[in-house]
N, C-alpha and C positions, 0 to 999 in steps of 0.2 A: 232584599228581596223580593219580588210579589212568588206565590205556588204558583203559579203558572210556570211564569219565567225558569224557576227554580227544577222543575217537573222537564222543562224545555234544554234545559245544560246539561242534565242524568244521562236522559234519552239519547243525547248527541252525544255524551264520555261516555257510551258502549259502544255507540262505531266503531272498530279499532283502529283504524289508521289513523281516528279524526283524534284520541285520545290519543295519539302513541303519538302525533305533533305533537300536540298543546303540553305534554309533559315533556317533549323536547327540548319545547321549548320556554321552557318553563314560564308558561305566560306571557311571555314577552314576545308581541306580533309582530313587532320591527328587526327583531333576530334575526328573523328569514335572512331576509335581503342581507344580511351583513355576510353573507356567508359568499366564498368563491367557489361554487361545487366545482369548475373547471378546477382547479388549480389543491380542490380541497383535499387528494388524496393522491400521495404522492412518495410514494413508499421507495424508497431502494435499497434493499433490491428488489425488485418487483417478486413481491410474492404467487405461491403455485395458485390456488384460486385467491381473488376475493367479493366479495357479493357486498355492495351496498345496498342496504335495509332504511329506512320507512327510519327518519327522525335525527336526532342529535343526540350526543350524551352533555350534558352542562357538568363543569370543576364543583362539586360542592366547599366549600367553606369546611368543614370538616372530612376528612376523606380516614375511610377506615378500609386499608389490605386486608384480608381475611389468606393466611401462610399456614404449614405448618406450622413447628417448633424446630425444624433444622438448621444446621449451620449449615448446605449446599442451597440454599436459596436467600439466606442474607444480604448477601450481594446485589438478590435481583431484587429482594424488599428495599434496602437501602437505597439503589439506583432510584426506584420510582420515586421514593422520599422527597430526594433532593429532585430531582426535575418536579417532581409535579408542589415544591413546596417551594426553591426558591423566587421562582418568577411568580408565581402563581398569589406568593400570601395562603396559602391554603394552610395549613394545619391537618398532619399525614400521619398516620398512627396506623400500627399492625398487629393484630391481635394473632389467638388462634386459637378461638372460640369459630368452629363452624358454622356455629348455631344464633348469637347476633349479629342483630345489618350487618350490612355489608358495601362500600363502594367495590372494591376490588378484589375478584378473588381468583387464589394460586393456585393453582389444583394439577395436582402429579397425581395421571391414571390412575386407578387401585391393579384397573386390566388395563397391558399393553396397547397404545393403538399404531401397529405396523404398519401403517400409510406414511406415520409421521419419522417415526424413526425414533435415533439417540437425540436427535437437533432440532426438531417438527416440534410446532405447535400449533392450538388451534387458537383464535383470540374469538371473542363477541362483545360487539359492542353495544349495549342496548339503553334507552334516555336511560333505564336507571340504574344498568351495572356495563358494570366487562367481569370478564371469565377472559382468566386464559389457564390453558392446562396443556402438559407436554407429558411426554414419559421419564423423561429426565428436568433435572432443576435447568441448565445447557437450554431447554427449550421453553421453556419460561424466560429465560433472559432476552433471548432472541422475541422471542415477545413482544419482552416490557420494550425492545427500541421498536418495531413497529408499530406499538400503540403511540407511544412517546412522536410520531414523527408526523400520527396522525392530530394530534391536537394543533396550534397557530404556531407563527415559525419565534415566536416570541417563548416557545416554553423554553430554547439553545438558553435564555440569556439567566448570567451570573447572575443581578441583584432582579427585587420586586418590579415588575412591567405595571404600570395602569395602566388601566381604559381599555383592556383586552377582552372578548367572549372566552374561558378559556373552555371550548368545545370542540370536541370531535365527533366528526359524522359515526354517525352509526353503518355497523360491518358486521360482516360472517367469513373470519379465514382460516384458510386451511392452507398450512408452509411448512416447506422441511428443505433443506440443500440440496443440489446436484450430488455433488463428489464435500468431500470432509475435511478435507485437508485445502484449504480458506486461506493464504498466509500474505502477511507483506514480510519481505526480506528489507532489517534496516542495520546499515552501512555506519557502527559507530569507529569504526576504525583511523579510519580518510584522518575524522574527525572526529572527538570528540562528543556525549553527547549526557550532559550530567543523570542523575539518575531519577530525578523529577521529568526531566524533558521525555525518558524511554515509559517514563509512567505517562504523560504526558499524551504520546504517540499510538500506546495499548487501549487508553478512552479513546483516543478518534477513533481505531481499527473497528473495536469493539459494535461503534455505532452502528457500521454498517456488513454484519456480523463477518466477519476479519476470526480466524478461530488457531492463527498460528501465527508468533512471530520469529520471523527465523535471525539469528543474531548473530552478523557479521561480525568480530571480538576480533581480528586479527589481522594485519597486511605486512606493506612493509613501510606505513607511516604511524606502524600502531599498536601495540599491546596492549591489549586492555583488561586482561583480569588477572586477580592474587594468581599466584600459582609457589603452595609452602615448596620451601627447599629451589625457589627459583629466583631469586630475588629482586637478580637484576633484569627480568624480563619486566619489571615496573618500573624500577632502578632508571633503568634504559633507555627499553623499550616502547615505555609508552610518554615519552619524551621528542619534541623534536621546536622546531621551530621557525615559527608563524609566520605565513606570504601570505598574503589575498593582490586576489589577480587574477590572470588564468593555472591552474593544475596542470601540474606538468611542464611549463617552459618560466618555473619559473625560477632563477638565478641561481648555484649551486650555494650553501648559506656560508657563508664565512668563518674561520675558528673561534672566531669572539664573539660568535651573535650569542644569546640564550638557547639553549634547550630548554626549555619550561614552559612549553602549548603541548597538553597533548589531557591523562589522566587516567584511571584506572578503575574499576568496580574491585575494589574487597571482597572476603566473599560471601562477609553478609551483606553486602547492599547489591552481590546476585542471590541468595536469598531471599533477601527483602522484596526485589523487583520478581521473582519465581514468584512469591506465592502468591505477591499482586495481578501477575497474570493470571496462576489459577484460581483466583476467587471473583474474573471476569469471564473464565471457559477459555482461556487461553495458555497453547503449551508453547514451548519456548526450544526451540531448537536449536543450539550453540555450532560456531562453525567456526572453528581452527583452520585456518588454508596456509597446507600444506601441500605438494615442496618448495614450489614458487609461490607467490606471497610474503615469500617469510625475510627481509630486510630487520627487521625488530627483530626477530628472532636472532639474528647471526649478527646483527650490532651489541647483543648483549650476549653472545656465546659464541662467540669465529669457529671456539673449533668444530662449530655444525653446519662449517663450509668443506665442501671439495676446495679452495680455490684458495689459496697462499693471496696475504695483506689485506683477507675482511676483517684482518685486528684492527682494518682503518676506515671499515666501512662504520656508517652514520643512520641513523635513524631518518629515511624519507620524510623530506620539509614537501614538497610537489616538484623537486628540479627534476626534469629526464633522467631517467636509468633505463628508457627501452626504448627501439627502435624497431617500430610499426611498419618501416613502411614497406618493406618483402614479406609484409601479411601476417601469420601465426603459422608456429610461433615467435613472438619475437627476437629480435638479438637483440641481449640482455648487456647493458655498458659496465654495468656493475653486477657479478654474482646473487642476485637474490634467491637461490635456491638453498633448501639442505639439500645434505651430501647422502644418497643414497647407501654406495658402501661404506661407509661413516653407522660403526657400532652405535658410539653415542648415540647417535640421530636417535636409534628407535629408544635405546635407555628413556634417554631424554621426553620423547613421549608418553612414554609408560606410565611417565610421572602428570603429565600434564591431563592426560585421559582418564587414570582413575579420577583425580580430581573434578574437572572437570562432571567426570559421571558422577558424581558425587552430589556435584550443586545444584545438575539439572536432571528433576526425570523423567524426559521426555526418552522416548524407546529412540531414538536416534543422536547419531550425533553427525555432522556434518565435518567432512574431512579435507574440504578444497578442492581442490585438485586440478585446478584451470591454469590455464599462459603460462607454463610453468619453460621458460625457457629453456636450450640445448647447449648452446654453444659454450657455455663454461665446461659443462661435460662433455663435450666431444672433447675436449683436452686437458682431460682429466685422467692421468692415473690410476686412481685408487677407480676410474668409472674402469678403464677398462676393462683392465682383473675380475671386474665383479662381471664384469658382459662373461670374460673369458669362462671364469667358475661358475657363471650361473647360466650358462649357453641362450645369452641374451640377443638376437639378430641387429637388434637398429635400437635409439631411445625409446621407442613408445615402449618395448618389453623393461627397459632400465624404469622409468616410472611406472610399469606396471609391477616389478617385480614391489620396488617402493609404496606399492596404495598395496596389495595382497597383504605386507608384512604393518600395514598399518591395520587393514582392516580385523587380522587376528588382534591388535593390541584393540582394538576396540569392542569387539566382538565376547573378547575375554572379559569385561570387562558388565556383561551383560547386556548391550545395547547392538545397534543394527546403525551398520558402514553408511554415512552417502559419501552422495563426490557430483561436481558440476559431468557435466557429459564429457566430455575427455576421459575421464575416466575410462570409459570403452575401448581407449584405445589400446588400453590396455590388457585386456582379454581378462577381464575379471568376472569372478563369478554371477552366478544369476542373484545369490543373499547380496551383492550389495546397491546400496540403492541411488538410483540415476536422477538427477536431477539435471531434467536442461534446459536450458540456456540457447546453446545455437540458432537459432530455428525451431521445425516443430518435428524435423524428422528423425533427429537422432531421438528424440521421445518414442516415438512411435519405435526403430527402428530396438531401443532400447525394451521396451514392453511387447514384442514379438520374441524377444527373447532371457523375457520371463524377467529383467529384472524391476521390481517396482517402481515406477516412477515421479515425477511429481514435473507437471507443465510448465516454467517460469522462459518461454523465447523472447529473448531481446525483439522479436519481430513484436511483438504487443505487449508487453511486460513487463518494458525497463524503463522505470519512471527517472533514473537519472535524465536521459533523452532530451533532448528540445521541444518545447510543444509548442511552437508556432514558429517563427521564421530568425533565422540566428539573428538580424541585427537584433532583436532585441529578446537573445534569451541567454540565460550562461555558454559559453560556446562547448556543446561537448562534438563527439565527431558525427550525432544519426539527429534524426526528431522522428516524436514519435506524438502523432497526432489523438484528439480525446476521440473519432469516431473509428481510427486505425484500434485502440485499443478494448473498445466494445465488440470487435469483433473477433477478439481471443474464442474460442475452446476449447478448454482443456481436457474433452474426450474426442480427437481429432480423426478422422476418418482415415478407417486408415491401423490405426493403431485396437490393440488387445483392454478390451476396457477394465478387464478386472485387473490388469496388472495397473492402471493411473489412480493413484492416491487424492491427485487435484492439480490444487494448479499454487499460484503465486506469483505477484509482482514485485519486481530487486525499488531499492532504494541504493545504489552508488553514491559517494557521496563526496566522491572529488573537488567538485565543484557547489557543495551546499555547506556552509561555513554555522548555520547553524539553525534551532528550529522552526523559523518564521518562513525562511525557505524550505525546510525536508516536509515543512505542515503543503509549502506550493508549490512542490513536488509533485506531493500524492495525488491531489483535488485537483479537480473531478476525475483524473485517470481511475484514482482511487474506486469512488464512484463504478465507473466503466467493469472492472475486474470484477469487485465484489459481484454486480449481476452475473454477469458471465461464469462464473463461480456459483453461488446461489440457485439463481433459478432454472426455469427449463426452456431449455433452446427454445423454444414449441412460444416462452411468451418474450422474447427480448427483439425490440424493435428500436428502432435509433429514433425514428419518429414519435415513439412513445415516450425513449428514454429521457433526449434530450430537454424536452416541459420539464418534466421533476430536474431536471440537474438544476435547472435554473431556479425552482422551488427554495433547490438546497444551497444555494447559492446566498439569496439572503436568510437560508439557517446555518452558515456559515457565521457573515457576516454578525448578528448575530451571537454569535460563539463565540465571537473573535478570532474563529479560523483563519488563517490565512489561506488562500485557492489562487486556483491560473488561471484569472479571465480572455487567456492565450485561444482560449474556441472560437471567440470573439473576431479575429483578428484578423485581414485579409491574408487572401492568399496571393501571392506575384509569382506569375510564370510571362516569361521573356521570348522572346522570337528574333528575326530579323524579316524586314518584308526586302521584297525583291527589288528594291536601288539600295538595300543595307539597310535602311530606318528602326531604330530600334522599336520595339511594337512589345506593349506593357500591358496585360491583360490580367484583372483583378477577379477574383471567385472569395465567396467562405465558404468554409464547415457549415454553416449554419444555415435552412432554406427560412426567408421573408427578409433579410441584412438591406440595405444600403449604403452604401458607397462614397463617400466625400471626400472632394479630393486638392492639393494647392499646386499647383507649382510654383508660388509665389515668394515660398519661406513663409508666407503666416500657413497660421494654425485654422483648415478647417473647422464650420459644423456645416450645417442640414440648407445653408443657406449656402452652400457653395453648389460648383458644380457635383453632379448625380454621376456618380460613373454608369456608362451603361451601352459603351464598346469598348475593343483599345485602344489605346492611349499612345501618341506616338509624341514625347516630351518635349517645348518649344527646342529652340537651336542654343540658345544661352542658361538651361538650366540647370541649376546642379544639385538640385534634391522634390524629391514628391512626398508630401504628406499625405496620409489616408487618416479616418475615422470613420470608424460604418455603423449606424445607431437604425434603432426600430423602432418605425415609427418616428414620434420628435424624439426620445431618450437616445440619448450616446453610450453604446453599450460595448466599442472598444476602448481600444488608447488606442491617441496618437501615434502613428507610427513614421520616421523619419526614415525615409530611401535614400541613400544617397544615388543619384542616376550615372556614376561613376558605377557604382556595388550592380547595378541594372546589368549595363555594360559589358563586365567583365561572368554576370550569367551567360549573355547571349553570346559570346562569344565576339572578338573586336572584329572592329573588317578587313 
């Protein structure tokens, strides 16, 4: 190089912006054109503050992570090592000597940064260094989650990926959660999920900064916890007859059908999962659902029932046991409740709660309390005697009597009692925490009565609900689209915010038979709930959120995690014209989609008629097939809608 050229280059490199760009692009002028800046930053949940700065950080072949040698940082380092090495091929080492060169610095603040609290972080990405700072290790962990989301989607791969520029945009992020309780409820009672699958679910949820797994462990279909001294709970209560189809209307099992479907967690399994969660900054809230939803208990120990003949009961396999035609509470066809008038029940629960309290370090135990039918109690002489002796006026007070006694047992073990919002019907003391699921109002009211409240309203947060039209989804009695989930506000208007601990989404698994379907039901609605729980209210915006969701769909594809594309499915609305002709209106949850259709039973693509106005089916048509496109690319699923079904919805002539 000639001396004059060298001097010119040195002069140019003294210009900060120019030198930063040169370094960040690793002297590769072509790289700048390879970055899609519109899709480059798609962090879910949305950070409190994010400023994009000049340039990019390019992952080197040798990555050095600086962190203090303390146990609570081990998982943060392990997570980064695994994510940054497996797909990229980079060698990632960890040293505690802070004087040497570093690629990534994980720093616990010497002086607490009051703005970010215990779970917040600051993340600074420059062309040559990544720095994550936090007051606590949890904040570093969440900062690491955001960092990984800055790298290309292939960072989610479980194997080496070739020909990817492992670059992240330079940013300055300050971030912290809106609420402290950010949960997902996983029902492992209706269908048993293995220890490995529960860990898999935990790993998925922490990517989106959830910190609470509500573990539903007992119900009519199975008892999942080993309890020493109560062997029948797992010998009998953990097993039923395998059925597939539509849960709730299965034929009653025959006597000779094998009861081999199910399983349970040993106490060692539970300790292992609790530690696994703790390492990932997740608390586990155990739930033992009583006095209703207790058929697995009664099948194991019939003496805990009020009802004669309980010795003939069996763990439910999905057959109909409740009549909901008259609303709540349901009319029980068999008595699935524990007996509030039976002292043996409280001795049983004392044994169970003692061991649950020892297994789960979290400060709360959830004791259910929902959907308890009363029709068998109303006929029970023991219940009538209890009402007389305790001056109880109705069945709400009977359940209230039960809940108060259970609360005392829970508190005697050094834990806090929590139940579903039905417990409020029993005039519970303010020390009882409430999980509000029947809409928002019950949570608002509970907060005004100074109960601690977790908001999980079915209106926004029930992940078992159908995500699109019922013709494509597992049949459930209600629907919940992604855009509706995104409207969830854990701090609703009118509530006393100081009593709202946070919120969660609930995945009931009556119609969820395996972990792949659990993923399908959780994502992307789990994205929406995570952003509602973490991000400032003013940062929430559907029009900026959904493009991020689309980027995360690509990440889940790489990670081989299943998700629902239901948001792309068209919405059917039907009506009748003045002359009673069927009128079909199609719309979409997502802007910018084109809908193509056919009535001739062939499969439409973008060369078929495009929907522009209400449709009237041809006289003898039997099927409407539709598909959505974004430009030239199909994004929705082919939907087969029978004309007969549309006529039914519109009402007959």
